Steps between C-alpha positions, in 0.01 A plus 500: 500500500353517152693438179454675169627337184831659571549609856375417850267760652476561869219725631566647836237688706437678830778642709857388411713578804749359748224267633403360161853499344580139602186371318578719198859370501372146497262573208766681298773242569332265247575753218833435326414628153357823341167574687223741559390620847163665512479764781167657397325377817781610740385747759834568676868408440802556729877453462487131587267428211696723268817303590330178405395643159857630443644158588264333252593745233867429548439119510320494166726764348470864444213581271344153518249596775187698418305663779144600443453804720178706516535870442524702818711457810661172394610644170653797673678272748645277229631816331641633828693180568602477133357152439493577126872417501421143623181418316226612266218682665158518328161620619288199379506159341412638160843660460699348214788384733251277680374333188612154404839485334545193273877493561433443878255216478539216741591160369254218547 
């Protein structure tokens, strides 16, 4: 997990499915504050992985999770399952909602 000046960033890759969901759950369990999850290198995602992302979005609070989702099938899937009601969905890290927010800086 990386950290920007304001929020932790978790980059996930490969296939996110029922077999990898336990590892994904363990990685995401460390996040308890507004965060960014980069899915640009994800090849496949199933309901088990979507559930883990939804649980994270609820844990950090609606609107406090940003998913970086590449254009294409993953964007269509996020729209289909209405993830935009849980979190912010952007297509790359240059989007303004991914930029550093001074009011969210970490102490220390």
